[in-house]
VOTI-510541 format. One record per residue (C-alpha): y, z, x. Coordinates in steps of 0.001 Angstrom, whole numbers, padded with zeros to 6 digits, always signed. Each point is the difference from the previous one (the first is absolute). Layout:
N
YZX/...
END
This chain:
414
-004647-021351-002198/-003174+001302+001689/+002154+002238+002203/+001446+001882-002998/-002001+002970-001353/+001575-000421-003469/-000429-003788-000073/+003661-001076-000317/+000353-003761-000479/+001979-000369+003221/+000443-003831+000011/+001306+000099-003582/+002577+002777+000490/+001293-001552+003244/+000221-003453-001651/+002185+001539-002705/+002312+001504+002631/+000186-003399+001715/+001126-001533-003311/+002591+002754-000496/-001989+001402-002943/+000231+003598+001188/-000729+001645-003370/-003087-002202-000391/-001140+001098+003469/+000283+003649-001092/-001994-000815-003136/-002851-001417+002120/-000008+003156+002152/-000231+002225-003063/-003030-001818-001378/-002149+001798+002558/+002173+002673+001657/+001364+003050-001810/+002294+000835+002945/+001434-003162+001649/+003249+001597+001237/-002048+002803+001581/-002526-002325+001654/+002759-002212+001384/+001186+003056+001928/-003075+001947+001072/-002948-002444+000165/-001350-000857+003458/+000398-003720-000756/-000518-000905+003643/-003612+001243-000280/-000610-001441-003470/+001577-003010-001748/+002058-001143+002998/-003057+000163+002279/-001684-002572-002281/+003065-002276-000226/-000785-003696+000495/+003036-000330+002300/-001855+002042+002631/-002772-002616+000076/+002673-002630+000613/+001346+001925+002988/+003123+001297-001769/+001176+003484-000985/-001329+001321-003304/+002223-000304-003066/+001827+003330-000572/-001938+000683-003213/+000921+003706-000100/+003748-000640+000209/-000263-002717-002665/-001893+002369-002316/+002638+002673+000533/+002793-002520-000659/-001513-001294-003247/-000650+003506-001368/+003466+001234+001028/+001702-003091-001436/-001651+000556-003367/+000893+003702-000044/+003647-000591+000958/+000324-002866-002510/-000809+002371-002855/-002370-002625-001427/-003228+001886+000598/-002968-001779-001545/-003070+001807-001246/-003472-001493+000223/-001813-000875-003205/-001816+002910-001626/-003095-000430-002170/-000150+001507-003492/-000915+003746+000044/-003781+000334+000076/-000121+003623-001169/-001563+001344+003207/+001494+002741+002189/-000341+000211+003787/+001256+002724+002355/+001322-000333+003536/+000052+002982+002350/+002810-000442+002506/+003075-002240-000099/-000117-001511+003479/-000513-003711+000696/-003674-000084-001089/+000716+001820-003274/+003087-002072-000839/-001761-003278+000757/-002967+000978-002207/+002342+001202-002771/+001928-003283-000016/-003104-002148-000250/-001566+002134-002753/+003235+000060-002019/+000153-003811+000161/-003555-000088-001363/+001047+002003-003071/-001171+003513+000941/+001879+003205-000749/+000564+001265+003556/+001038+003547+000981/+000722+000881+003631/-000294+003683+000995/+002058+000988+003077/-000195+003379+001768/+003554-000110+001379/+003347+000029-001809/+000702-003635+000933/-001983-003156-000775/-000926-002240+002927/-002395+002019+002155/+000190-000904+003684/+002694-002599-000778/+002314+002924-000818/-001219+002916+002121/-001278-001847+003052/+002341-002926+000649/+003629+000826+000874/+002991-001293-001934/+001155-002170+002936/-003250-001990-000102/-000657+000005-003756/+002930+001093-002208/-001087+002147-002951/+002073-002073-002446/-002242-002991+000785/-003155+002019-000727/+001637+001288-003209/+000681-003530-001268/-003647-000975+000583/-001108+003143-001892/+002463-000746-002811/-001550-003476-000319/-003427+001623-000476/+001467+002297-002678/+001277-003113-001792/-003576-001326+000018/-000973+003147-001918/-001290+002226+002818/+000542+003747-000655/+000694+002330+002941/-000749+003744+000000/+001512+001981+002918/-000807+003467+001397/-003614-000312-001103/-002772+000715+002494/-003277-001412-001267/-002627+002480+001168/+002399+002942-000519/+002411-000570-002923/-002540-002058-001926/-003531-001169+000777/-001722-003374-000132/-002048+001441-002885/+003273+000652-001872/+000974-003646+000518/-003321-001190-001392/+000376+002355-002965/+003459-001514-000613/-001621-003389-000462/+000594-001595+003383/-002859-002459+000432/+000589-000826+003653/+001528+001992+002859/+001410-001354+003263/+000371+002585+002782/+002806-000919+002394/+000997+003443+001248/+000579-001096+003590/-000463+001636+003363/+002525+002795-000032/-001929+002391+002250/+001426-000189+003534/-002170+000146+003106/+000886+002290+002887/-001237+000022+003594/-001175+003646+000020/+001450+000727+003435/+001380+003355+001251/+003434+000896-001376/-000120-002558-002831/+000760+002748-002538/+003365+000742+001629/+003150-000165-002129/+001647-003460-000204/-003256-001919+000409/-000825-001895-003166/-001868-003045-001233/+001821-003274-000589/-001116+000362-003651/+001884+003250-000405/+003036-001185+001971/+000426-003274-001897/-000799+001485-003425/+002583+002733+000449/+002680-002413+001220/-000793-002797-002479/-000690+002050-003145/+001392+003498+000464/+003490-000611+001419/-001051+001831+003180/+002503-001973+002102/+002710+001966-001815/+000542+003388+001745/+001066+001437-003385/-003333-000860-001641/-002517+002712-000950/-002545-001360+002482/+001915-001489+002956/-002052-001558+002767/+000462+000951+003666/+002538-002309+001651/-001433-000411+003486/+002107-001060+002963/-003055-000862+002140/-002619-001398-002331/-003529-001080+000933/-001948-002117-002495/-003695-000210+000805/-001654-003289-000975/+000546-003745+000070/-000262-001206-003615/+002627-001013-002548/+000264+003589-001276/+000787+001200+003522/+002758-002641+000226/+001383+001079-003389/+000021+003637+001168/+001674-000609+003360/+002636-002296-001506/+000693+002648-002672/+000396+002688+002711/+002457-002272+001829/+002048-000381-003174/-000006+003787-000450/+001732+000477+003354/-002764+000195+002616/+001494-000545+003457/-003406-000836+001430/-002626-001448-002357/-003323-000934+001587/-003226-001666-001020/-002920+001507+001898/-003095-002188-000180/-003294+000297+001845/-000607-003737+000444/+002327-002736+001270/+002618-001691-002171/-002266-003036-000374/-002550+002118-001909/+002531+001539-002400/-001011-000544-003649/+003660-000103-001128/+001517-003343-000939/+001808-001714+002876/+003109-000089-002209/-000056+003794-000404/-000385+000576+003759/+002854-002428+000662/+002285+001771-002488/-000836+003419+001472/+000892-001210+003503/+003235-001544-001243/+000923+003385-001462/-000506+001777+003329/-003478+001470-000488/-001841+000691+003266/-003656-000981+000374/-002301+002160+002082/-003291-001900-000079/-003268+000959+001715/+000803+003680-000607/-001872+002409-002267/+001058+003529-001050/-002460+002694+001069/+002074+003124-000753/+003265+001215-001528/+001955+002960+001394/+002196+002189-002182/+002962+002304+000682/+000046+003739-000788/+000807-000768-003660/-003034-002268-000340/+002007-003244-000042/-001306-002939+001981/+001859-000514+003289/-002301-002225+002077/-002837-002480-000301/-002573-000320+002768/-001164-003579+000478/-003090-001438+001624/+000597-003387+001606/-002571-002613-001001/-001315-003333+001168/-001883-002636-001976/-003784-000260+000320/-002545-002091-001890/+000590-001153-003613/-001158+002417-002724/-001277-000686-003547/+003481-001129-001122/+000021-002700+002687/+002872+001697+001807/-000444+001309+003521/-000733+003732+000047/+002514+002392+001533/-001513+001968+002905/+001701+003076+001553/+001208-000309+003608/-001241+003204+001707/+002824+002339+000971/+002769-002212-001427/+001838+002455-002275/+003636-000081-001101/+002060+002514-002006/+002953-001008-002193/+002633+002153-001692/+000059-000605-003784/+001233+001877-003085/-001848-001967-002711/-003404-001708-000020/-001178-002318-002772/-003728-000726+000012/-000872-003460-001281/-003644-000507+000934/-001373-001240-003305/-000780+001355-003448/-003037+000900-002061/-000572-000463-003732/+001456+002564-002356/-003064+002117-000935/+001249+001379-003351/-001075-002868-002259/-003345-000900+001658/-001111+003640+000121/+000873+000525-003670/-002413-002700-001232/-003611+001274-000084/-002554-002444+001380/+002535-002336+001622/-001430-001539+003158/+002275+000294+003037/+000140-002120+003138/+001031+000906+003534/+002878+002458+000452/+000065+000815-003727/+000821-003492-001263/-001386-001103-003383/-002972-002346+000433/+000360-003198-002062/-001898-003270-000431/+001489-003505+000475/+001630+000301-003450/+001724+003278+000970/-002232+001969-002414/-001108+003466+001082/-003435+001578-000472/+001139+001063-003491/+000254-002861-002527/+003551-000879-001108/+001594+002029+002811/+001478-002435+002501/+001987+000779+003160/+002125-001810+002557/+002670+000274+002667/+000062+002781+002589/-002381+002246-001993/-002650-002657+000768/+001235-001401+003316/+001523+003036+001725/+003486-000994+001202/+000659-003729-000587/+002857-002334-000918/+001938-000342-003262/-001271-003538-000577/-003684+000882+000551/+000391+002808-002543/+001568-002459-002450/-002897-002401+000545/-002407+002829-000869/+001953+000691-003196/-000195-003645-001082/-003722-000223+000775/-000732+003212-001906/+002027-001180-003001/-001896-003294-000190/-003368+001778+000278/+000849+002744-002516/+001327-002575-002485/-003229-001987+000306/-002065+003147-000540/+002016+001218-002999/-000026-003395-001753/-003627-000821+000822/-001316+001833-003032/+002610-001332-002406/
END
């Protein structure tokens, strides 16, 4: 259990599966996780629960905890016998959640179970945050996310779409409306670029834009109002899970040559081994130890080539990974017609900058204490707005921790 950021009772849910009590197993999962069917698909279990599995100490392979979690959650959903966790009597207090990604949904679920009136404010026209806009249908089907959201609605959580806190309404408005606690979970939707020559050419975009348009705006349909460029020779820059999602999406949209370009070796890639394996199986090419230094455009301003600097690995840097070092004079030029830049994200600045006196951390994150409380009392924050880009399960852990701390604070004076 120590390997799970949301504290799932792993021995108990697996024991239930062993007994054939699949619905009971799902019930155990839902005691602590608002999104078990999601986590069973996108959690890096190999770095978390499975890395702490007792079987490893005995010299065996870890139990496939992630697949078992996915099975139990899917079994319950397909059975039609979806159980809801126990909910305390309404306590008359209102709390607001800004953002409906994994941190916000996890917080909302825990607070609803404790008897609070919970309202989630989402900037986009769909609930789910990064689960909807950032993770493709082939890895996390939207209908699965929708069922998890529907379960939260049944617990009494209210969702408000198309509402940008900091623009449409302010935090002061929320306080005036009687919300006694606010949890900011607005994510890291601001893409990073490399700031190299030619990066403003047509058909160079961030993985955020590419995936959001395909996942949420029907951009894969040429008849849509905002179709995305269908590249035949696609370069995706980066080596994380989002880069894998982007390159596998490009392959599905007809790319003849879809490449991952990464400045370190494959061993240093932050993406899950499973994602790299799937990309290779689908015909994605990997060009490691290469780094873009320039893009060249045609006479219409559309990208036609990427200039790459070959790299070698030097000494480890602050992340513990060996640093990529340019090899003098080793330059290569590739023909491309679409580049997708996936070199990390920064926190969305709209919410933090709209709250006077809020203390910020590095790169515009919201600074919080160990209880996820910000410098302003009763404003808590978690997920990517605090961590920069991180995983779904770490964001969910933040949501649970913030809910427990806010509940303690709100009931302390009662």
